[in-house]
N, CA, C and O atoms as a GROMACS GRO file, in nm:
protein
  512
    1MET      N    1   1.443   0.674   0.408
    1MET     CA    2   1.307   0.724   0.393
    1MET      C    3   1.284   0.837   0.493
    1MET      O    4   1.349   0.843   0.597
    2THR      N    5   1.194   0.925   0.460
    2THR     CA    6   1.166   1.039   0.547
    2THR      C    7   1.082   0.993   0.666
    2THR      O    8   1.037   0.879   0.671
    3SER      N    9   1.062   1.082   0.761
    3SER     CA   10   0.988   1.052   0.882
    3SER      C   11   0.842   1.019   0.850
    3SER      O   12   0.782   1.076   0.760
    4LEU      N   13   0.787   0.927   0.926
    4LEU     CA   14   0.647   0.889   0.910
    4LEU      C   15   0.556   0.968   1.003
    4LEU      O   16   0.434   0.950   1.002
    5LYS      N   17   0.617   1.055   1.084
    5LYS     CA   18   0.541   1.137   1.178
    5LYS      C   19   0.444   1.228   1.102
    5LYS      O   20   0.482   1.289   1.001
    6ASN      N   21   0.322   1.237   1.150
    6ASN     CA   22   0.219   1.323   1.089
    6ASN      C   23   0.190   1.287   0.943
    6ASN      O   24   0.172   1.375   0.859
    7THR      N   25   0.186   1.158   0.914
    7THR     CA   26   0.154   1.111   0.778
    7THR      C   27   0.029   1.023   0.784
    7THR      O   28  -0.019   0.988   0.892
    8LEU      N   29  -0.022   0.988   0.667
    8LEU     CA   30  -0.136   0.896   0.659
    8LEU      C   31  -0.100   0.761   0.718
    8LEU      O   32  -0.182   0.696   0.783
    9MET      N   33   0.024   0.717   0.695
    9MET     CA   34   0.068   0.589   0.752
    9MET      C   35   0.052   0.590   0.904
    9MET      O   36   0.001   0.494   0.961
   10GLU      N   37   0.096   0.696   0.967
   10GLU     CA   38   0.085   0.705   1.112
   10GLU      C   39  -0.062   0.711   1.154
   10GLU      O   40  -0.103   0.644   1.249
   11SER      N   41  -0.141   0.790   1.084
   11SER     CA   42  -0.283   0.806   1.118
   11SER      C   43  -0.360   0.674   1.111
   11SER      O   44  -0.446   0.648   1.194
   12LEU      N   45  -0.328   0.591   1.011
   12LEU     CA   46  -0.401   0.465   0.992
   12LEU      C   47  -0.334   0.346   1.060
   12LEU      O   48  -0.389   0.236   1.060
   13GLY      N   49  -0.217   0.366   1.119
   13GLY     CA   50  -0.147   0.258   1.186
   13GLY      C   51  -0.079   0.160   1.092
   13GLY      O   52  -0.059   0.044   1.126
   14ILE      N   53  -0.044   0.206   0.972
   14ILE     CA   54   0.022   0.120   0.874
   14ILE      C   55   0.168   0.100   0.912
   14ILE      O   56   0.239   0.195   0.944
   15GLU      N   57   0.210  -0.026   0.908
   15GLU     CA   58   0.350  -0.060   0.937
   15GLU      C   59   0.407  -0.146   0.824
   15GLU      O   60   0.341  -0.237   0.774
   16ILE      N   61   0.530  -0.115   0.786
   16ILE     CA   62   0.601  -0.196   0.687
   16ILE      C   63   0.671  -0.308   0.764
   16ILE      O   64   0.752  -0.282   0.853
   17THR      N   65   0.640  -0.433   0.729
   17THR     CA   66   0.699  -0.546   0.801
   17THR      C   67   0.805  -0.620   0.719
   17THR      O   68   0.884  -0.696   0.774
   18LEU      N   69   0.806  -0.597   0.586
   18LEU     CA   70   0.908  -0.656   0.500
   18LEU      C   71   0.933  -0.560   0.385
   18LEU      O   72   0.840  -0.509   0.322
   19LEU      N   73   1.061  -0.536   0.358
   19LEU     CA   74   1.098  -0.448   0.247
   19LEU      C   75   1.216  -0.510   0.175
   19LEU      O   76   1.328  -0.513   0.226
   20GLU      N   77   1.189  -0.560   0.054
   20GLU     CA   78   1.292  -0.617  -0.032
   20GLU      C   79   1.278  -0.552  -0.168
   20GLU      O   80   1.175  -0.491  -0.198
   21LYS      N   81   1.378  -0.564  -0.252
   21LYS     CA   82   1.369  -0.512  -0.388
   21LYS      C   83   1.254  -0.581  -0.460
   21LYS      O   84   1.257  -0.702  -0.482
   22GLY      N   85   1.151  -0.504  -0.496
   22GLY     CA   86   1.038  -0.559  -0.571
   22GLY      C   87   0.932  -0.628  -0.487
   22GLY      O   88   0.840  -0.688  -0.543
   23HIS      N   89   0.943  -0.622  -0.354
   23HIS     CA   90   0.845  -0.690  -0.267
   23HIS      C   91   0.831  -0.615  -0.135
   23HIS      O   92   0.931  -0.585  -0.069
   24VAL      N   93   0.708  -0.586  -0.097
   24VAL     CA   94   0.680  -0.516   0.028
   24VAL      C   95   0.563  -0.585   0.097
   24VAL      O   96   0.466  -0.625   0.032
   25VAL      N   97   0.572  -0.598   0.229
   25VAL     CA   98   0.460  -0.643   0.310
   25VAL      C   99   0.431  -0.534   0.412
   25VAL      O  100   0.522  -0.484   0.480
   26ALA      N  101   0.304  -0.496   0.422
   26ALA     CA  102   0.262  -0.391   0.516
   26ALA      C  103   0.134  -0.437   0.586
   26ALA      O  104   0.053  -0.509   0.529
   27THR      N  105   0.119  -0.394   0.711
   27THR     CA  106  -0.001  -0.428   0.788
   27THR      C  107  -0.076  -0.303   0.830
   27THR      O  108  -0.021  -0.193   0.836
   28MET      N  109  -0.205  -0.323   0.860
   28MET     CA  110  -0.290  -0.213   0.908
   28MET      C  111  -0.399  -0.271   0.997
   28MET      O  112  -0.459  -0.372   0.963
   29PRO      N  113  -0.424  -0.208   1.111
   29PRO     CA  114  -0.532  -0.256   1.196
   29PRO      C  115  -0.669  -0.221   1.139
   29PRO      O  116  -0.686  -0.119   1.073
   30VAL      N  117  -0.765  -0.306   1.167
   30VAL     CA  118  -0.904  -0.274   1.138
   30VAL      C  119  -0.962  -0.228   1.271
   30VAL      O  120  -0.993  -0.309   1.358
   31ASP      N  121  -0.977  -0.097   1.285
   31ASP     CA  122  -1.024  -0.038   1.410
   31ASP      C  123  -1.101   0.091   1.379
   31ASP      O  124  -1.138   0.116   1.264
   32GLU      N  125  -1.124   0.173   1.482
   32GLU     CA  126  -1.203   0.295   1.464
   32GLU      C  127  -1.145   0.390   1.360
   32GLU      O  128  -1.218   0.473   1.306
   33ARG      N  129  -1.016   0.381   1.331
   33ARG     CA  130  -0.953   0.468   1.231
   33ARG      C  131  -0.980   0.422   1.088
   33ARG      O  132  -0.977   0.502   0.996
   34THR      N  133  -1.006   0.292   1.071
   34THR     CA  134  -1.010   0.236   0.935
   34THR      C  135  -1.145   0.174   0.898
   34THR      O  136  -1.160   0.119   0.789
   35ARG      N  137  -1.244   0.182   0.987
   35ARG     CA  138  -1.376   0.126   0.958
   35ARG      C  139  -1.468   0.232   0.899
   35ARG      O  140  -1.456   0.351   0.928
   36GLN      N  141  -1.562   0.186   0.817
   36GLN     CA  142  -1.669   0.274   0.770
   36GLN      C  143  -1.786   0.265   0.868
   36GLN      O  144  -1.780   0.183   0.960
   37PRO      N  145  -1.892   0.346   0.853
   37PRO     CA  146  -2.000   0.351   0.953
   37PRO      C  147  -2.072   0.219   0.980
   37PRO      O  148  -2.133   0.205   1.086
   38PHE      N  149  -2.066   0.122   0.888
   38PHE     CA  150  -2.133  -0.007   0.909
   38PHE      C  151  -2.043  -0.108   0.981
   38PHE      O  152  -2.080  -0.224   0.996
   39GLY      N  153  -1.924  -0.062   1.025
   39GLY     CA  154  -1.837  -0.148   1.103
   39GLY      C  155  -1.738  -0.231   1.025
   39GLY      O  156  -1.662  -0.309   1.083
   40LEU      N  157  -1.736  -0.215   0.893
   40LEU     CA  158  -1.644  -0.291   0.808
   40LEU      C  159  -1.522  -0.206   0.771
   40LEU      O  160  -1.527  -0.083   0.775
   41LEU      N  161  -1.416  -0.273   0.735
   41LEU     CA  162  -1.298  -0.204   0.684
   41LEU      C  163  -1.339  -0.114   0.568
   41LEU      O  164  -1.402  -0.160   0.473
   42HIS      N  165  -1.303   0.012   0.575
   42HIS     CA  166  -1.335   0.109   0.470
   42HIS      C  167  -1.254   0.078   0.345
   42HIS      O  168  -1.134   0.054   0.352
   43GLY      N  169  -1.320   0.078   0.230
   43GLY     CA  170  -1.250   0.053   0.104
   43GLY      C  171  -1.138   0.152   0.079
   43GLY      O  172  -1.035   0.117   0.022
   44GLY      N  173  -1.158   0.276   0.120
   44GLY     CA  174  -1.054   0.378   0.103
   44GLY      C  175  -0.932   0.348   0.188
   44GLY      O  176  -0.819   0.380   0.148
   45ALA      N  177  -0.952   0.288   0.304
   45ALA     CA  178  -0.839   0.249   0.389
   45ALA      C  179  -0.760   0.137   0.322
   45ALA      O  180  -0.637   0.135   0.325
   46SER      N  181  -0.832   0.042   0.260
   46SER     CA  182  -0.763  -0.064   0.185
   46SER      C  183  -0.680  -0.006   0.071
   46SER      O  184  -0.567  -0.047   0.048
   47VAL      N  185  -0.738   0.090   0.000
   47VAL     CA  186  -0.666   0.154  -0.111
   47VAL      C  187  -0.544   0.230  -0.058
   47VAL      O  188  -0.438   0.228  -0.119
   48ALA      N  189  -0.560   0.297   0.055
   48ALA     CA  190  -0.446   0.368   0.116
   48ALA      C  191  -0.335   0.270   0.153
   48ALA      O  192  -0.217   0.299   0.132
   49LEU      N  193  -0.371   0.154   0.208
   49LEU     CA  194  -0.272   0.053   0.241
   49LEU      C  195  -0.203   0.002   0.115
   49LEU      O  196  -0.081  -0.014   0.113
   50ALA      N  197  -0.280  -0.025   0.010
   50ALA     CA  198  -0.223  -0.075  -0.116
   50ALA      C  199  -0.127   0.027  -0.177
   50ALA      O  200  -0.016  -0.009  -0.218
   51GLU      N  201  -0.168   0.152  -0.184
   51GLU     CA  202  -0.081   0.253  -0.245
   51GLU      C  203   0.043   0.279  -0.159
   51GLU      O  204   0.150   0.306  -0.212
   52THR      N  205   0.028   0.270  -0.029
   52THR     CA  206   0.143   0.286   0.059
   52THR      C  207   0.246   0.176   0.032
   52THR      O  208   0.365   0.204   0.018
   53ALA      N  209   0.199   0.052   0.025
   53ALA     CA  210   0.292  -0.059  -0.001
   53ALA      C  211   0.361  -0.042  -0.136
   53ALA      O  212   0.482  -0.062  -0.146
   54ALA      N  213   0.285  -0.006  -0.239
   54ALA     CA  214   0.344   0.014  -0.372
   54ALA      C  215   0.441   0.132  -0.372
   54ALA      O  216   0.547   0.125  -0.435
   55SER      N  217   0.406   0.238  -0.303
   55SER     CA  218   0.492   0.357  -0.298
   55SER      C  219   0.625   0.328  -0.229
   55SER      O  220   0.731   0.368  -0.276
   56VAL      N  221   0.617   0.259  -0.117
   56VAL     CA  222   0.739   0.224  -0.044
   56VAL      C  223   0.826   0.132  -0.130
   56VAL      O  224   0.947   0.148  -0.135
   57GLY      N  225   0.763   0.037  -0.195
   57GLY     CA  226   0.838  -0.054  -0.282
   57GLY      C  227   0.902   0.017  -0.400
   57GLY      O  228   1.017  -0.011  -0.435
   58ALA      N  229   0.828   0.108  -0.461
   58ALA     CA  230   0.882   0.183  -0.575
   58ALA      C  231   0.999   0.270  -0.531
   58ALA      O  232   1.099   0.281  -0.602
   59PHE      N  233   0.986   0.332  -0.414
   59PHE     CA  234   1.094   0.418  -0.363
   59PHE      C  235   1.223   0.339  -0.346
   59PHE      O  236   1.332   0.392  -0.366
   60GLU      N  237   1.209   0.214  -0.309
   60GLU     CA  238   1.326   0.128  -0.288
   60GLU      C  239   1.398   0.096  -0.420
   60GLU      O  240   1.515   0.059  -0.419
   61LEU      N  241   1.328   0.110  -0.532
   61LEU     CA  242   1.384   0.073  -0.663
   61LEU      C  243   1.437   0.190  -0.745
   61LEU      O  244   1.489   0.170  -0.855
   62ILE      N  245   1.426   0.311  -0.693
   62ILE     CA  246   1.469   0.429  -0.770
   62ILE      C  247   1.597   0.488  -0.710
   62ILE      O  248   1.642   0.446  -0.604
   63ASP      N  249   1.653   0.586  -0.780
   63ASP     CA  250   1.766   0.663  -0.727
   63ASP      C  251   1.705   0.763  -0.628
   63ASP      O  252   1.650   0.865  -0.669
   64GLN      N  253   1.717   0.735  -0.500
   64GLN     CA  254   1.649   0.813  -0.398
   64GLN      C  255   1.703   0.955  -0.383
   64GLN      O  256   1.637   1.040  -0.323
   65GLU      N  257   1.820   0.981  -0.436
   65GLU     CA  258   1.878   1.116  -0.430
   65GLU      C  259   1.818   1.208  -0.536
   65GLU      O  260   1.803   1.328  -0.511
   66THR      N  261   1.784   1.154  -0.653
   66THR     CA  262   1.741   1.239  -0.764
   66THR      C  263   1.598   1.214  -0.810
   66THR      O  264   1.544   1.291  -0.889
   67GLU      N  265   1.534   1.106  -0.761
   67GLU     CA  266   1.401   1.071  -0.808
   67GLU      C  267   1.304   1.054  -0.691
   67GLU      O  268   1.344   1.036  -0.576
   68ALA      N  269   1.176   1.060  -0.724
   68ALA     CA  270   1.068   1.030  -0.630
   68ALA      C  271   0.969   0.940  -0.702
   68ALA      O  272   0.960   0.942  -0.825
   69ALA      N  273   0.896   0.862  -0.627
   69ALA     CA  274   0.791   0.776  -0.683
   69ALA      C  275   0.657   0.822  -0.627
   69ALA      O  276   0.639   0.834  -0.506
   70VAL      N  277   0.563   0.849  -0.717
   70VAL     CA  278   0.431   0.898  -0.677
   70VAL      C  279   0.323   0.818  -0.747
   70VAL      O  280   0.342   0.768  -0.858
   71GLY      N  281   0.208   0.806  -0.681
   71GLY     CA  282   0.098   0.732  -0.740
   71GLY      C  283   0.044   0.800  -0.865
   71GLY      O  284   0.022   0.921  -0.866
   72LEU      N  285   0.024   0.721  -0.971
   72LEU     CA  286  -0.030   0.771  -1.097
   72LEU      C  287  -0.172   0.720  -1.118
   72LEU      O  288  -0.259   0.794  -1.166
   73GLU      N  289  -0.195   0.594  -1.082
   73GLU     CA  290  -0.328   0.535  -1.097
   73GLU      C  291  -0.338   0.416  -1.003
   73GLU      O  292  -0.239   0.346  -0.980
   74ILE      N  293  -0.457   0.395  -0.948
   74ILE     CA  294  -0.479   0.278  -0.864
   74ILE      C  295  -0.622   0.230  -0.884
   74ILE      O  296  -0.714   0.309  -0.900
   75ASN      N  297  -0.638   0.098  -0.882
   75ASN     CA  298  -0.773   0.041  -0.880
   75ASN      C  299  -0.777  -0.066  -0.773
   75ASN      O  300  -0.673  -0.117  -0.732
   76ALA      N  301  -0.896  -0.099  -0.729
   76ALA     CA  302  -0.908  -0.199  -0.624
   76ALA      C  303  -1.042  -0.271  -0.638
   76ALA      O  304  -1.145  -0.211  -0.668
   77ASN      N  305  -1.038  -0.400  -0.616
   77ASN     CA  306  -1.158  -0.481  -0.605
   77ASN      C  307  -1.168  -0.529  -0.461
   77ASN      O  308  -1.078  -0.597  -0.410
   78HIS      N  309  -1.277  -0.493  -0.396
   78HIS     CA  310  -1.298  -0.532  -0.257
   78HIS      C  311  -1.374  -0.665  -0.257
   78HIS      O  312  -1.490  -0.671  -0.297
   79ILE      N  313  -1.308  -0.769  -0.212
   79ILE     CA  314  -1.358  -0.906  -0.225
   79ILE      C  315  -1.441  -0.949  -0.104
   79ILE      O  316  -1.544  -1.013  -0.118
   80ARG      N  317  -1.393  -0.913   0.015
   80ARG     CA  318  -1.455  -0.963   0.138
   80ARG      C  319  -1.445  -0.856   0.246
   80ARG      O  320  -1.347  -0.782   0.252
   81GLY      N  321  -1.546  -0.847   0.331
   81GLY     CA  322  -1.547  -0.751   0.441
   81GLY      C  323  -1.471  -0.803   0.561
   81GLY      O  324  -1.460  -0.923   0.583
   82VAL      N  325  -1.418  -0.710   0.638
   82VAL     CA  326  -1.347  -0.741   0.763
   82VAL      C  327  -1.396  -0.645   0.870
   82VAL      O  328  -1.412  -0.526   0.843
   83LYS      N  329  -1.421  -0.695   0.990
   83LYS     CA  330  -1.470  -0.611   1.100
   83LYS      C  331  -1.364  -0.579   1.204
   83LYS      O  332  -1.374  -0.478   1.273
   84GLU      N  333  -1.262  -0.666   1.216
   84GLU     CA  334  -1.160  -0.644   1.318
   84GLU      C  335  -1.034  -0.719   1.283
   84GLU      O  336  -1.031  -0.799   1.189
   85GLY      N  337  -0.929  -0.693   1.359
   85GLY     CA  338  -0.803  -0.763   1.338
   85GLY      C  339  -0.701  -0.679   1.261
   85GLY      O  340  -0.702  -0.556   1.265
   86ILE      N  341  -0.615  -0.750   1.193
   86ILE     CA  342  -0.508  -0.688   1.115
   86ILE      C  343  -0.520  -0.736   0.972
   86ILE      O  344  -0.541  -0.855   0.948
   87VAL      N  345  -0.507  -0.645   0.876
   87VAL     CA  346  -0.499  -0.685   0.736
   87VAL      C  347  -0.356  -0.666   0.689
   87VAL      O  348  -0.284  -0.579   0.738
   88THR      N  349  -0.316  -0.748   0.593
   88THR     CA  350  -0.178  -0.747   0.543
   88THR      C  351  -0.178  -0.730   0.392
   88THR      O  352  -0.246  -0.802   0.320
   89ALA      N  353  -0.100  -0.633   0.347
   89ALA     CA  354  -0.081  -0.610   0.203
   89ALA      C  355   0.049  -0.674   0.160
   89ALA      O  356   0.153  -0.655   0.223
   90ASN      N  357   0.043  -0.752   0.054
   90ASN     CA  358   0.160  -0.815  -0.005
   90ASN      C  359   0.173  -0.756  -0.145
   90ASN      O  360   0.094  -0.788  -0.234
   91ALA      N  361   0.274  -0.671  -0.164
   91ALA     CA  362   0.291  -0.598  -0.290
   91ALA      C  363   0.413  -0.649  -0.365
   91ALA      O  364   0.520  -0.666  -0.308
   92THR      N  365   0.395  -0.674  -0.496
   92THR     CA  366   0.506  -0.716  -0.580
   92THR      C  367   0.506  -0.634  -0.708
   92THR      O  368   0.401  -0.601  -0.763
   93VAL      N  369   0.626  -0.603  -0.755
   93VAL     CA  370   0.638  -0.524  -0.877
   93VAL      C  371   0.613  -0.616  -0.998
   93VAL      O  372   0.669  -0.725  -1.007
   94LEU      N  373   0.527  -0.569  -1.089
   94LEU     CA  374   0.499  -0.641  -1.213
   94LEU      C  375   0.579  -0.586  -1.329
   94LEU      O  376   0.620  -0.659  -1.419
   95HIS      N  377   0.602  -0.455  -1.326
   95HIS     CA  378   0.677  -0.386  -1.433
   95HIS      C  379   0.761  -0.277  -1.368
   95HIS      O  380   0.711  -0.198  -1.288
   96GLN      N  381   0.887  -0.273  -1.404
   96GLN     CA  382   0.976  -0.168  -1.355
   96GLN      C  383   1.041  -0.101  -1.475
   96GLN      O  384   1.138  -0.153  -1.532
   97GLY      N  385   0.988   0.015  -1.513
   97GLY     CA  386   1.044   0.092  -1.623
   97GLY      C  387   1.118   0.214  -1.571
   97GLY      O  388   1.131   0.234  -1.451
   98LYS      N  389   1.167   0.295  -1.664
   98LYS     CA  390   1.240   0.416  -1.625
   98LYS      C  391   1.148   0.524  -1.570
   98LYS      O  392   1.187   0.601  -1.482
   99SER      N  393   1.025   0.531  -1.622
   99SER     CA  394   0.935   0.639  -1.579
   99SER      C  395   0.808   0.589  -1.509
   99SER      O  396   0.736   0.669  -1.449
  100THR      N  397   0.780   0.460  -1.516
  100THR     CA  398   0.663   0.405  -1.448
  100THR      C  399   0.694   0.266  -1.391
  100THR      O  400   0.784   0.196  -1.437
  101MET      N  401   0.617   0.230  -1.291
  101MET     CA  402   0.618   0.095  -1.236
  101MET      C  403   0.474   0.052  -1.215
  101MET      O  404   0.387   0.135  -1.188
  102VAL      N  405   0.450  -0.076  -1.227
  102VAL     CA  406   0.318  -0.131  -1.198
  102VAL      C  407   0.334  -0.233  -1.087
  102VAL      O  408   0.417  -0.323  -1.094
  103TRP      N  409   0.252  -0.217  -0.982
  103TRP     CA  410   0.257  -0.304  -0.864
  103TRP      C  411   0.126  -0.379  -0.847
  103TRP      O  412   0.018  -0.323  -0.866
  104ASP      N  413   0.135  -0.505  -0.812
  104ASP     CA  414   0.021  -0.589  -0.777
  104ASP      C  415   0.016  -0.598  -0.625
  104ASP      O  416   0.117  -0.629  -0.561
  105VAL      N  417  -0.101  -0.570  -0.567
  105VAL     CA  418  -0.113  -0.573  -0.421
  105VAL      C  419  -0.233  -0.660  -0.383
  105VAL      O  420  -0.346  -0.637  -0.428
  106LYS      N  421  -0.207  -0.759  -0.300
  106LYS     CA  422  -0.314  -0.844  -0.248
  106LYS      C  423  -0.322  -0.820  -0.097
  106LYS      O  424  -0.221  -0.831  -0.026
  107ILE      N  425  -0.441  -0.790  -0.049
  107ILE     CA  426  -0.464  -0.766   0.094
  107ILE      C  427  -0.542  -0.885   0.150
  107ILE      O  428  -0.645  -0.924   0.095
  108THR      N  429  -0.491  -0.941   0.259
  108THR     CA  430  -0.554  -1.056   0.324
  108THR      C  431  -0.580  -1.027   0.471
  108THR      O  432  -0.521  -0.936   0.530
  109ASP      N  433  -0.670  -1.106   0.530
  109ASP     CA  434  -0.694  -1.094   0.674
  109ASP      C  435  -0.606  -1.193   0.749
  109ASP      O  436  -0.520  -1.258   0.689
  110GLU      N  437  -0.626  -1.204   0.878
  110GLU     CA  438  -0.542  -1.290   0.961
  110GLU      C  439  -0.561  -1.439   0.934
  110GLU      O  440  -0.477  -1.520   0.971
  111GLN      N  441  -0.672  -1.475   0.867
  111GLN     CA  442  -0.695  -1.614   0.829
  111GLN      C  443  -0.651  -1.640   0.685
  111GLN      O  444  -0.681  -1.745   0.628
  112ASP      N  445  -0.581  -1.544   0.625
  112ASP     CA  446  -0.531  -1.550   0.488
  112ASP      C  447  -0.642  -1.547   0.384
  112ASP      O  448  -0.623  -1.591   0.270
  113ASN      N  449  -0.760  -1.495   0.422
  113ASN     CA  450  -0.869  -1.474   0.325
  113ASN      C  451  -0.837  -1.350   0.242
  113ASN      O  452  -0.790  -1.250   0.295
  114LEU      N  453  -0.862  -1.357   0.113
  114LEU     CA  454  -0.839  -1.243   0.025
  114LEU      C  455  -0.945  -1.136   0.051
  114LEU      O  456  -1.065  -1.163   0.041
  115ILE      N  457  -0.901  -1.016   0.084
  115ILE     CA  458  -0.989  -0.905   0.117
  115ILE      C  459  -1.001  -0.806   0.000
  115ILE      O  460  -1.110  -0.757  -0.030
  116CYS      N  461  -0.888  -0.779  -0.063
  116CYS     CA  462  -0.883  -0.677  -0.168
  116CYS      C  463  -0.769  -0.709  -0.264
  116CYS      O  464  -0.663  -0.755  -0.222
  117VAL      N  465  -0.792  -0.684  -0.392
  117VAL     CA  466  -0.688  -0.696  -0.494
  117VAL      C  467  -0.674  -0.558  -0.558
  117VAL      O  468  -0.774  -0.496  -0.596
  118SER      N  469  -0.552  -0.511  -0.569
  118SER     CA  470  -0.528  -0.377  -0.622
  118SER      C  471  -0.412  -0.379  -0.720
  118SER      O  472  -0.319  -0.459  -0.707
  119ARG      N  473  -0.418  -0.292  -0.818
  119ARG     CA  474  -0.304  -0.268  -0.907
  119ARG      C  475  -0.275  -0.119  -0.901
  119ARG      O  476  -0.364  -0.036  -0.917
  120CYS      N  477  -0.149  -0.086  -0.877
  120CYS     CA  478  -0.108   0.054  -0.860
  120CYS      C  479   0.003   0.087  -0.959
  120CYS      O  480   0.105   0.018  -0.964
  121THR      N  481  -0.018   0.191  -1.036
  121THR     CA  482   0.086   0.241  -1.126
  121THR      C  483   0.153   0.360  -1.061
  121THR      O  484   0.088   0.456  -1.020
  122MET      N  485   0.284   0.351  -1.053
  122MET     CA  486   0.364   0.457  -0.992
  122MET      C  487   0.440   0.534  -1.101
  122MET      O  488   0.494   0.473  -1.194
  123ALA      N  489   0.445   0.665  -1.088
  123ALA     CA  490   0.525   0.748  -1.177
  123ALA      C  491   0.659   0.776  -1.108
  123ALA      O  492   0.664   0.807  -0.989
  124VAL      N  493   0.767   0.764  -1.184
  124VAL     CA  494   0.899   0.798  -1.133
  124VAL      C  495   0.930   0.936  -1.186
  124VAL      O  496   0.940   0.956  -1.307
  125ILE      N  497   0.946   1.033  -1.094
  125ILE     CA  498   0.969   1.171  -1.135
  125ILE      C  499   1.103   1.220  -1.081
  125ILE      O  500   1.156   1.165  -0.985
  126LYS      N  501   1.156   1.323  -1.144
  126LYS     CA  502   1.280   1.384  -1.098
  126LYS      C  503   1.248   1.478  -0.982
  126LYS      O  504   1.149   1.551  -0.985
  127ARG      N  505   1.334   1.476  -0.880
  127ARG     CA  506   1.320   1.570  -0.769
  127ARG      C  507   1.374   1.705  -0.814
  127ARG      O  508   1.471   1.711  -0.890
  128LYS      N  509   1.313   1.811  -0.768
  128LYS     CA  510   1.360   1.945  -0.805
  128LYS      C  511   1.455   2.000  -0.704
  128LYS      O  512   1.504   2.112  -0.719
   0.00000   0.00000   0.00000
């Protein structure tokens, strides 16, 4: 994988803690970088965490020399608010095709409460 320096992952403090074929776990702090003005985890930060986990997972399943995986569509349902701590995204591949993948991402807090549910469709494209 390429360097994470000067990326959204670095800016938001996202870390990949598990990377297996078809399964990724990533964490992100709930702090001044990821909160909205009312002190809760920003929904956009949750979506960024979900797409990051799906993207990293998709990249692991493609021919990394000739292909790239990019987000095509994402949706998210924000279930519960979080004010502090660490949230964890658990991403699993639901469909792995030649040109698209669909990933299910569940984000939980440190007490294993469900915070966000997301589905991310990744496009597999040829590198130029």
